[in-house]
C-alpha positions in Angstrom: 0.0 0.0 0.0 1.4 3.4 -1.0 1.1 6.3 1.4 -2.3 8.0 1.0 -2.6 11.7 0.3 -3.8 12.1 3.9 -0.7 10.3 5.2 1.5 12.4 3.0 -0.1 15.7 4.0 0.1 14.8 7.7 3.7 13.9 7.6 4.5 17.0 5.5 2.5 19.1 7.9 4.4 17.7 10.8 7.9 18.1 9.3 7.8 21.8 8.4 8.1 24.9 10.6 4.7 25.6 12.2 3.1 28.8 13.3 3.0 28.3 17.0 4.6 29.7 20.1 4.1 31.2 23.5 5.9 33.8 25.7 8.0 32.3 28.4 7.2 32.1 32.0 9.1 34.7 34.0 10.5 32.1 36.4 13.2 30.7 34.2 15.7 28.7 36.3 17.2 26.5 33.6 19.5 27.6 30.9 19.9 25.6 27.8 22.3 26.5 25.0 22.7 24.7 21.7 24.8 24.9 18.6 24.5 22.7 15.6 26.7 23.4 12.6 24.0 21.8 10.4 21.1 23.9 11.6 19.4 26.8 9.7 18.4 30.0 11.4 14.7 29.8 10.7 12.6 31.7 13.2 9.2 30.7 14.5 6.1 32.9 15.0 4.0 33.6 18.1 0.6 32.2 18.5 -1.9 35.0 18.2 -5.2 33.6 19.3 -4.1 31.8 22.5 -6.7 29.7 24.2 -9.2 30.1 21.4 -6.9 28.4 18.9 -5.8 25.8 21.4 -9.4 24.7 21.9 -10.4 24.9 18.3 -10.0 21.2 17.6 -7.5 21.8 14.7 -4.5 19.7 14.3 -1.8 22.0 15.6 1.4 21.0 13.7 4.4 20.7 16.0 6.8 23.6 16.0 10.3 23.0 14.6 12.8 24.9 16.7 16.3 24.5 18.1 17.4 24.9 21.7 19.2 28.1 22.5 19.7 30.3 25.5 16.4 30.6 27.4 15.2 34.2 27.2 11.7 35.7 26.6 12.9 38.0 23.8 15.0 35.8 21.5 13.4 34.0 18.6 15.9 31.3 17.8 14.8 28.1 16.0 14.6 24.8 17.8 15.1 22.6 14.7 17.8 20.1 13.8 18.3 20.5 10.1 18.4 17.3 8.0 19.6 16.8 4.4 17.0 15.9 1.8 18.7 12.5 1.5 18.3 11.8 5.3 14.6 12.9 5.2 14.0 10.7 2.1 15.4 7.7 3.9 13.3 8.5 7.0 10.1 8.8 4.9 10.8 5.5 3.1 11.2 3.7 6.4 8.1 5.5 7.8 6.1 4.3 4.8 7.2 0.7 5.4 6.1 0.9 9.0 2.7 2.3 8.1 2.2 -0.5 5.6 3.2 -3.0 8.3 0.4 -1.7 10.7 -2.3 -1.0 8.1 -5.6 -2.9 8.1 -5.2 -5.0 11.3 -7.9 -7.5 12.2 -8.3 -5.5 15.5 -6.5 -2.8 17.4 -6.6 -4.4 20.8 -8.5 -3.0 23.8 -8.4 -0.3 26.5 -8.1 -2.5 29.6 -5.8 -0.8 32.1 -2.6 0.3 30.1 -3.2 -1.8 27.0 -3.5 1.5 25.0 0.3 1.3 24.9 -0.3 -0.9 21.8 -3.9 -0.4 20.8 -3.8 3.4 20.4 -0.7 3.3 18.1 -2.3 0.4 16.2 -5.4 2.6 15.6 -3.5 5.7 14.9 -1.3 3.9 12.4 -4.4 2.7 10.6 -5.6 6.2 10.6 -2.5 7.2 8.7 -3.0 4.3 6.3 -6.4 5.8 5.4 -8.9 3.9 7.6 -9.9 7.1 9.3 -13.5 6.3 10.4 -12.6 2.9 11.9 -9.6 4.3 13.8 -11.4 7.3 15.2 -14.3 5.2 16.3 -11.9 3.1 18.4 -10.0 6.0 19.7 -13.1 7.7 21.1 -14.9 4.6 22.3 -15.8 4.4 26.0 -12.9 3.3 28.1 -12.8 -0.1 29.7 -12.4 1.6 33.1 -14.8 4.5 32.5 -16.5 3.9 35.9 -13.2 4.4 37.7 -12.6 7.5 35.7 -15.9 9.4 36.2 -14.1 12.2 38.0 -12.2 12.9 34.7 -15.4 12.6 32.5 -14.8 8.9 31.9 -11.4 9.6 30.1 -8.5 7.4 31.3 -5.9 9.8 32.6 -4.5 7.3 35.0 -2.2 4.8 33.4 1.1 6.3 32.1 1.2 4.2 28.9 -2.3 5.4 28.2 -1.4 9.0 28.8 1.2 8.9 26.1 -1.4 8.0 23.5 -4.0 10.3 24.9 -1.7 13.3 24.3 -1.1 12.5 20.7 -4.8 11.6 20.1 -5.9 15.0 21.6 -3.4 17.3 20.1 -2.6 15.7 16.8 -5.9 14.1 15.8 -8.2 16.6 17.6 -9.9 17.9 14.5 -11.0 14.4 13.5 -12.5 13.6 16.9 -16.2 14.2 17.6 -16.4 17.7 19.1 -18.4 16.4 22.1 -15.8 13.7 22.8 -12.9 16.2 22.5 -14.7 18.5 24.8 -15.0 15.6 27.3 -11.2 15.1 27.0 -10.7 18.8 27.7 -13.1 18.9 30.7 -11.6 15.7 32.1 -8.1 17.1 31.8 -9.1 20.4 33.4 -10.5 18.5 36.4 -7.5 16.2 36.4 -4.9 19.0 36.6 -6.7 21.5 38.8 -4.4 20.0 41.5 -1.4 17.8 41.3 -3.0 14.4 40.3 0.0 12.6 41.9 -0.9 13.7 45.4 -4.7 13.3 45.2 -6.5 10.3 46.7 -8.7 8.5 44.2 -12.4 9.4 44.5 -13.3 5.7 44.8 -10.1 3.9 45.9 -8.4 6.6 47.9 -4.7 5.6 48.3 -5.4 2.0 47.2 -5.6 -1.2 49.1 -1.9 -1.7 49.2 -2.2 -5.4 48.1 0.4 -5.1 45.4 -1.9 -6.9 43.0 -1.7 -5.0 39.8 -1.0 -1.4 38.8 -4.5 0.2 38.8 -6.1 2.7 41.1 -7.8 0.0 43.2 -4.3 -1.2 44.3 -2.3 1.9 44.1 -4.8 4.7 44.5 -4.3 8.3 43.3 -5.4 10.2 40.2 -2.5 9.0 38.1 -0.1 6.1 37.9 2.6 6.9 40.5 5.2 4.4 39.6 8.6 5.9 39.2 10.5 4.1 36.5 12.1 6.6 34.1 9.7 5.7 31.3 6.5 5.8 33.4 7.6 9.0 35.0 8.4 10.6 31.7 4.9 9.7 30.4 3.2 11.1 33.5 5.1 14.3 33.9 5.0 15.4 30.2 1.2 14.5 30.0 0.3 16.4 33.2 2.2 19.4 32.0 0.6 19.4 28.6 -2.9 19.2 29.9 -2.3 21.7 32.7 -1.0 24.1 30.1 -3.9 23.3 27.7 -6.6 23.9 30.3 -5.1 26.9 32.1 -4.2 25.2 35.4 -1.2 27.4 35.9 -0.1 26.2 39.4 0.1 22.5 38.2 1.8 23.6 34.9 4.5 25.4 36.8 5.0 22.5 39.2 5.5 20.0 36.4 7.7 22.4 34.5 10.0 22.3 37.4 9.9 18.5 37.5 10.8 18.4 33.9 13.6 20.8 34.4 15.0 18.6 37.2 14.8 15.5 35.0 16.5 17.1 32.0 19.2 18.6 34.4 19.8 15.1 35.6 20.3 13.8 32.0 23.0 16.3 31.3 24.7 16.2 34.7 24.5 12.7 36.1 22.7 10.6 33.5 19.6 8.4 33.4 18.8 5.8 36.0 17.1 3.5 33.5 20.1 3.8 31.3 20.2 2.6 27.7 17.4 0.0 28.3 17.0 -2.3 25.4 13.3 -2.4 26.2 12.4 1.0 27.6 14.7 3.6 25.9 12.0 4.3 23.3 9.3 4.5 26.0 11.3 7.3 27.7 11.9 9.1 24.4 8.3 9.3 23.0 6.7 11.3 25.9 9.3 14.0 25.2 8.3 14.0 21.6 4.8 14.8 22.8 6.2 17.7 24.9 8.4 19.0 22.1 5.5 18.9 19.6 2.7 20.3 21.7 4.0 22.5 24.5 3.4 26.2 24.0 5.9 27.5 26.5 9.1 28.1 24.5 11.4 27.2 27.4 9.6 23.8 27.8 10.0 23.1 24.1 13.7 23.8 24.6 13.8 21.4 27.6 12.0 18.8 25.6 14.5 19.1 22.7 17.4 19.0 25.0 16.0 15.7 26.5 15.5 14.3 23.0 18.9 15.2 21.8 20.5 13.6 24.9 18.5 10.4 24.6 19.2 10.2 20.8 22.9 10.5 21.6 22.7 7.7 24.2 20.8 5.6 21.6 23.5 6.3 19.0 26.2 4.9 21.2 24.4 1.6 21.7 22.9 1.2 18.2 24.9 -0.6 15.6 23.3 -1.8 12.3 20.0 -2.8 13.8 21.6 -4.2 17.0 21.6 -2.7 20.5 24.7 -3.6 22.4 27.0 -3.0 25.3 25.9 -3.0 28.9 22.3 -1.8 29.6 20.0 -1.4 32.5 16.6 -3.2 32.4 17.6 -5.9 30.0 15.0 -8.7 29.6 17.3 -11.2 27.9 15.6 -11.3 24.5 17.6 -8.6 22.7 20.9 -10.4 21.8 20.1 -10.7 18.0 19.7 -8.1 15.3 16.4 -6.3 15.7 15.9 -8.2 19.0 15.8 -5.0 21.0 12.7 -2.8 21.1 15.0 0.2 21.3 16.8 -0.8 18.1 13.5 -1.4 16.4 12.4 2.1 17.4 15.6 4.1 16.6 16.0 2.3 13.3 13.6 4.8 11.9 16.1 7.6 12.5 19.4 5.7 12.1 18.7 3.0 9.5 22.1 1.6 8.3 20.8 -2.0 8.0 20.9 -4.5 5.1 17.5 -5.9 6.1 14.2 -4.1 6.7 12.9 -3.9 10.3 10.8 -7.1 10.7 8.8 -5.9 13.6 8.6 -2.1 14.0 7.7 -0.9 17.5 4.3 0.8 18.1 6.3 3.7 19.5 7.5 4.6 16.0 4.1 6.2 15.4 5.3 9.0 17.6 8.5 9.4 15.7 6.7 9.4 12.3 4.2 12.1 13.4 6.7 14.3 15.2 8.6 17.2 13.7 11.7 16.3 15.8 14.8 14.9 14.0 18.1 14.0 15.8 21.1 16.2 14.9 23.0 15.0 11.9 26.0 14.5 14.0 24.1 12.0 16.2 22.9 10.1 13.1 26.5 9.9 12.0 27.5 8.7 15.5 24.9 5.9 15.3 26.3 4.9 12.0 29.8 4.9 13.4 31.1 7.3 10.7 34.1 8.4 12.7 37.8 7.3 12.8 38.1 4.0 14.5 39.2 2.3 16.7 38.0 4.5 19.7 37.4 3.7 23.3 34.7 5.6 25.3 34.5 5.5 29.1 31.1 6.3 30.6 29.4 6.4 33.9 25.8 5.7 34.8 23.8 6.8 37.9 21.9 4.9 40.4 18.2 4.2 39.8 15.8 7.0 41.0 18.8 9.3 40.9 16.5 12.3 41.5 16.2 11.4 45.2 18.2 13.2 47.8 21.9 12.2 47.9 21.6 9.9 44.8 23.6 12.3 42.7 26.9 12.2 44.6 28.7 9.7 42.4 28.0 7.2 39.7 26.8 3.7 40.4 28.2 2.0 37.2 31.3 2.5 35.1 31.1 1.4 31.5 33.9 0.8 28.9 33.0 0.7 25.2 35.4 -0.1 22.4 34.5 0.4 18.8 36.7 -1.3 16.2 36.4 -1.2 12.5 34.0 -4.1 12.4 32.6 -4.4 15.9 31.9 -2.8 19.2 32.0 -4.3 22.6 31.2 -3.0 26.1 31.3 -4.1 29.7 30.3 -2.6 33.0 31.8 -2.5 36.5 29.9 -1.7 39.7 30.3 -2.3 43.4 27.1 -4.5 43.6 25.3 -7.2 41.7 22.3 -6.2 39.7 19.7 -8.6 38.3 18.5 -6.6 35.3 21.8 -5.3 34.0 23.4 -6.9 31.0 27.1 -6.8 31.9 28.8 -7.5 28.6 27.9 -7.7 24.9 29.8 -7.6 21.6 28.3 -6.9 18.2 30.2 -7.8 15.1 29.6 -6.7 11.5 27.5 -9.0 9.3 27.0 -7.9 5.7 23.8 -10.0 5.3 21.8 -9.3 8.4 23.5 -6.4 10.1 25.3 -7.7 13.2 26.1 -10.9 15.0 26.3 -11.1 18.8 28.8 -12.6 21.2 27.4 -12.5 24.7 28.7 -14.1 27.9 27.5 -14.5 31.5 27.5 -16.9 34.4 24.6 -19.1 35.4 22.8 -22.1 34.3 21.2 -23.3 31.0 21.5 -20.2 28.8 22.9 -16.7 28.8 20.6 -14.6 30.9 20.6 -10.9 31.9 22.0 -9.9 35.3 25.3 -8.7 36.8 25.7 -11.8 39.0 27.1 -11.8 42.6 30.9 -12.3 42.5 31.4 -11.5 38.8 34.0 -8.8 38.0 34.9 -7.5 34.5 37.8 -5.3 33.5 38.4 -4.0 30.0 41.1 -2.1 28.1 40.2 -1.4 24.5 39.9 -4.8 22.8 41.2 -6.8 25.8 38.9 -8.0 28.5 39.2 -10.1 31.7 36.2 -11.7 33.5 36.9 -13.3 36.9 34.8 -14.7 39.7 35.2 -17.0 42.7 35.3 -20.7 41.6 31.8 -21.6 43.0 29.4 -24.1 41.5 28.2 -22.2 38.5 28.9 -22.1 34.8 30.2 -19.7 32.2 27.8 -19.4 29.3 28.5 -18.0 25.8 26.1 -17.1 22.9 27.3 -16.8 19.3 25.7 -17.3 15.9 25.4 -20.7 14.4 27.4 -19.3 11.4 30.4 -18.6 13.6 33.3 -21.1 13.3 34.6 -22.6 16.5 38.1 -24.0 17.0 40.3 -24.9 20.0 44.1 -24.6 19.4 46.8 -24.6 22.1 44.1 -24.2 24.8 42.7 -21.0 23.1 39.1 -20.9 22.0 38.9 -19.2 18.6 35.6 -17.9 17.2 35.4 -16.7 13.6 32.7 -14.1 12.6 32.5 -12.6 9.2 35.1 -9.9 9.7 35.7 -10.1 13.4 37.7 -12.7 15.3 37.8 -13.7 18.9 40.4 -15.4 21.0 39.1 -16.6 24.4 41.6 -17.9 27.0 39.8 -19.9 29.6 40.8 -19.5 33.2 40.2 -22.6 35.3 37.3 -23.7 33.0 36.5 -27.0 31.3 36.2 -27.1 27.5 32.9 -25.7 26.3 30.0 -27.9 25.4 27.0 -27.1 23.2 23.8 -27.0 25.3 20.2 -26.7 24.3 17.8 -23.9 25.5 14.8 -25.6 27.2 12.6 -22.5 27.4 10.6 -22.5 24.1 10.2 -18.7 24.0 14.0 -18.2 24.3 14.8 -21.1 22.1 12.8 -19.6 19.3 14.3 -16.1 19.8 17.8 -17.6 19.6 17.1 -20.3 17.1 20.0 -19.1 14.9 22.4 -18.9 17.8 24.5 -21.6 19.6 24.7 -21.7 23.4 28.0 -22.9 24.9 28.6 -23.9 28.5 31.9 -24.3 30.3 32.0 -25.5 33.9 34.3 -24.1 36.6 37.1 -26.4 37.8 38.3 -26.6 41.4 40.4 -23.7 42.6 39.9 -20.2 44.0 39.0 -18.1 40.9 37.8 -18.8 37.4 36.8 -16.9 34.2 38.4 -16.0 30.9 40.4 -13.4 29.0 39.3 -12.1 25.6 41.1 -10.5 22.7 39.2 -9.2 19.7 40.7 -8.6 16.3 39.3 -7.7 12.9 40.4 -7.0 9.3 41.7 -3.6 10.3 44.6 -5.2 12.2 44.9 -8.7 10.7 44.9 -9.8 7.0 42.7 -12.8 7.7 41.3 -15.1 10.4 44.2 -17.5 9.9 46.7 -14.7 10.4 44.9 -13.7 13.5 45.1 -17.2 14.9 48.8 -17.6 14.1 49.8 -14.3 15.7 47.5 -14.6 18.7 48.9 -18.1 19.4 52.4 -16.8 19.5 51.9 -13.3 21.0 49.2 -13.6 23.7 50.5 -13.9 27.2 48.2 -14.7 30.1 50.0 -14.7 33.4 48.1 -16.8 36.0 50.9 -17.2 38.4 49.1 -15.2 41.1 45.6 -16.5 40.3 45.1 -17.7 43.9 45.4 -14.0 44.9 42.9 -13.0 42.2 45.6 -11.4 40.0 45.8 -11.9 36.3 48.0 -10.1 33.7 47.1 -10.2 30.0 49.4 -9.0 27.2 48.6 -9.1 23.5 52.1 -9.0 22.2 51.4 -5.7 20.3 52.2 -3.4 23.2 48.8 -3.5 24.9 48.2 -5.0 28.4 45.5 -5.4 31.0 46.3 -6.1 34.7 43.4 -7.3 36.8 43.1 -7.8 40.6 39.9 -9.2 42.0 38.4 -6.8 44.6 37.2 -8.7 47.6 35.8 -5.6 49.2 33.3 -4.9 46.5 32.8 -5.9 42.9 34.8 -3.1 41.2 38.2 -4.7 40.2 41.6 -3.1 40.4 42.8 -2.5 36.9 46.1 -1.5 35.3 45.3 -0.5 31.8 48.4 -0.5 29.6 50.6 0.2 32.6 48.4 2.9 34.1 46.4 2.3 37.3 42.8 2.9 36.6 41.1 5.2 39.1 37.4 4.7 39.1 36.9 7.8 41.3 38.5 10.0 38.6 36.3 8.7 35.8 32.9 10.1 36.5 32.3 11.6 33.0 29.0 10.5 31.4 30.9 10.1 28.1 34.6 10.5 27.6 36.1 9.5 24.3 39.8 8.7 24.7 40.9 10.7 21.7 42.9 13.9 21.5 39.9 16.1 20.7 37.4 14.0 22.8 35.5 13.0 19.7 33.1 11.5 18.9 31.3 12.3 22.2 32.1 14.0 25.5 30.0 15.0 28.4 31.6 15.5 31.8 30.1 14.8 35.2 27.9 17.7 36.4 29.1 20.0 33.7 26.1 19.7 31.4 28.0 20.4 28.2 27.4 17.6 25.6 29.7 17.7 22.6 29.5 15.5 19.6 31.9 15.6 16.6 31.7 13.2 13.7 33.8 14.3 10.8 32.7 17.8 9.8 29.4 17.4 11.7 29.4 19.0 15.1 26.7 19.4 17.7 26.7 20.9 21.2 24.1 21.4 23.9 24.8 23.0 27.3 22.4 22.7 30.2 24.1 25.1 32.6 22.3 25.1 35.9 19.2 24.3 37.8 17.8 26.2 40.8 16.0 23.6 42.9 12.7 24.5 44.5 
């Protein structure tokens, strides 16, 4: 199905500069500055009819602007300029996604937060031309209408529902029945007359506390109060937009301050739900709503600053349809190309894959119908169009980092190395963490995009989780993983197409253009094991799962060296040189000390830390000081390219070739 004229007109409408705007609130406490060498200085215009226009039911096309110093007098654009070629690619991918979602048998339902899928399903079908059917579903009575009588029967409770309600109201308002749209307005006015987060539910009060489910009967209140980054983003941006729309100024200002605090945290200490393979897109799309529909210019700037930051974070982890490196909130299903929901979302912006997206995320609706585009430098960062190899050291904050005292130092330290045909990353922290993926490597595959090499300890298959006792140290393409020699296994996942060999005690794995040498430390030879869980066995049907048992002794693990066509003429040359040059000194293994030299002038010294899980490292002869490596992103290059963002400095710099982008979030006055 080709794009209908309606689809084309909506997309065109939403990707040009719109006539919209609002004077700033006089209580500006955040300062955002931005420069992009690819941006054009197109100004925007002020909205003239105010509330009358806001309530007219017209589709108000989002304003394209570009963050700059927050003042009430400047008229600086908030747009990231794209080339026609980039936009053409985007529109082609968007058209494919709309075709994918067109004419479904049904959209789903509105039970609790099921609108997370059913609303995008219906709105996609609207874009595909099935307007009447889609609108009928979108304005049908909600499943929990009786629980929502205090908001005119409109569900403003569940965060995933709120995200869809905003785009339904502001984007598709002119297509809704006027009486229904007025119900949405009146319900929102009642909902935001006070902070809905602090109000007891009219029926359920503060909830029964049973912990059974996520609805108001259990949790109470006027809005979903869960505090994951993604749910919080949906709640805060939605409350803000409806408070602004309905004139509830006290609530608007309260949530403006909450949004400022969150964006400040992104630029100064990072995101608690960092780089999640499942939730990164869910955090991103609420800020698209805010960027597209907020009237306060400063809030638009805050929204764009958040989107730019999250796009940059995505660009580091995205590689040819994969989502790699350590991540928080990993569900264990993402270790294949297009296995990650985040990769399936940001593919719309970044592309760079030999295969089409087999299962686009519902969240891509928000990207398609938004005027926001990431800076060109960030797209180039995602496509790894910079000189390689490069090593990037990063830090990540604790979860719920907005709480008092949670911003004193990072909770995780990440090392990412990007070679010519691969990228790998690992994480160190002082504690175990059940939903953190501690290590992943993605290797170039010309046919499908990338292959994965993933390792962890445990039983049966590679699962997510930074396990108790595990410690990882990395220097560029060298890595050591060590743990106490307890009764557990080391597990490895690699594609069925990878060649496996064992020579001179070294495990060699051959990918298309990337080659691995694994030196086992107190491990048995690996054995091929089956995945018993049908769901995971299907997801990893083209992967092989290897298991190596721990022998008797005090410590066990492995050392890894990665090579590619950039440093070796062939796989056979890699094997020959590695066999002669690699030196793994285990003479002090009983003390937890390992020294690893690659014979090419690079070395990694590792000492197991029995006080906490953050190992002592000597990287190429230099003691690594974790306490002096707080930067959110620090590229170890002379000019700090491609990305640099220091701890609590708020100045994000990205440089990829001739493309440069910089945003500064200078300060925040806390209330």
